[in-house]
C-alpha positions as CSV (number, residue, x, y, z in Angstrom):
1,Q,-1.1,-17.9,1.4
2,A,1.8,-17.2,3.9
3,Q,1.0,-16.7,7.5
4,G,4.7,-15.9,8.7
5,T,6.6,-12.8,9.9
6,G,4.9,-9.4,8.9
7,D,6.3,-6.0,8.3
8,E,6.9,-4.8,11.9
9,D,8.7,-8.0,13.2
10,Y,10.7,-8.3,9.7
11,L,11.7,-4.6,9.9
12,S,12.9,-5.0,13.5
13,S,15.1,-8.1,12.7
14,L,16.4,-6.1,9.7
15,E,17.5,-3.1,11.9
16,D,19.5,-5.7,14.0
17,G,21.1,-7.0,10.7
18,L,21.9,-3.4,9.4
19,A,23.4,-2.6,12.7
20,A,26.0,-5.5,12.3
21,I,26.6,-4.4,8.7
22,R,27.4,-0.8,10.1
23,R,29.9,-2.4,12.8
24,Y,31.5,-4.4,10.0
25,A,31.8,-1.4,7.9
26,P,32.0,-2.7,4.4
27,D,32.9,-0.8,1.1
28,A,29.8,-2.0,-0.5
29,L,26.7,-4.1,-0.2
30,L,25.1,-6.9,-2.3
31,V,21.3,-7.5,-1.6
32,S,19.8,-10.7,-2.8
33,L,16.3,-9.2,-3.4
34,G,13.7,-12.0,-3.0
35,F,10.1,-11.2,-3.4
36,D,9.0,-14.7,-2.2
37,A,8.7,-12.9,1.3
38,F,5.5,-11.2,-0.1
39,E,2.3,-12.0,1.8
40,G,0.6,-13.4,-1.2
41,D,3.5,-15.5,-2.7
42,P,2.3,-19.1,-3.3
43,I,5.5,-20.8,-1.7
44,G,6.7,-18.2,0.6
45,F,6.6,-18.3,4.4
46,L,6.7,-14.7,5.2
47,S,4.0,-12.1,5.1
48,I,5.6,-8.8,3.9
49,S,3.3,-6.3,2.3
50,T,3.9,-4.3,-0.8
51,E,4.4,-1.3,1.4
52,G,6.6,-3.2,3.6
53,F,9.1,-3.7,0.7
54,G,9.2,0.1,0.4
55,R,10.1,0.4,4.0
56,I,12.7,-2.3,3.6
57,G,14.4,-0.6,0.7
58,E,14.4,2.8,2.8
59,S,16.2,1.0,5.7
60,I,18.8,-0.4,3.4
61,A,19.4,2.7,1.6
62,R,20.1,4.5,4.9
63,L,23.5,2.4,5.1
64,G,24.8,4.8,2.5
65,L,26.6,2.2,0.8
66,P,27.2,1.5,-2.7
67,T,24.7,-1.2,-3.4
68,V,24.1,-3.9,-6.0
69,L,20.6,-5.3,-6.2
70,V,20.1,-8.8,-7.5
71,Q,16.4,-9.7,-8.0
72,E,15.5,-13.2,-7.4
73,G,12.6,-15.1,-6.1
74,G,9.0,-13.9,-6.0
75,Y,6.3,-16.2,-7.5
76,N,3.3,-14.1,-7.3
77,V,3.8,-12.7,-10.9
78,E,0.8,-10.3,-10.6
79,A,2.3,-8.5,-7.6
80,L,6.0,-8.7,-8.6
81,G,6.0,-5.4,-10.4
82,A,4.3,-3.5,-7.6
83,N,6.6,-5.0,-5.0
84,L,9.8,-4.1,-6.8
85,T,8.4,-0.6,-7.6
86,S,7.7,-0.3,-3.9
87,F,11.2,-1.5,-2.9
88,L,12.9,0.9,-5.4
89,K,10.9,3.8,-4.7
90,G,11.8,3.4,-1.0
91,F,15.4,2.7,-1.7
92,E,15.9,5.7,-4.0
93,G,13.8,8.0,-1.8
94,A,16.2,7.5,1.1
95,R,19.5,7.9,-0.8
């Protein structure tokens, strides 16, 4: 099981990345949505919780950009649906 970066540190770094995107001011955003960052992923190196994916979705949605989500990665098959649902709920709730 992964012991890497958890929710709070990840979200802090994500805010830095989102600030750079705001400065660049793109017309649209493409998100490569990998759930191998999940804390229970057998080959991942991060420790993002299911709830953390919802918070990540909220943060990305607050950019207010047209967004394409491409799901890839995520090898804990039992948790994949819950992680995707959490992300999408957070994303849709913040739009």
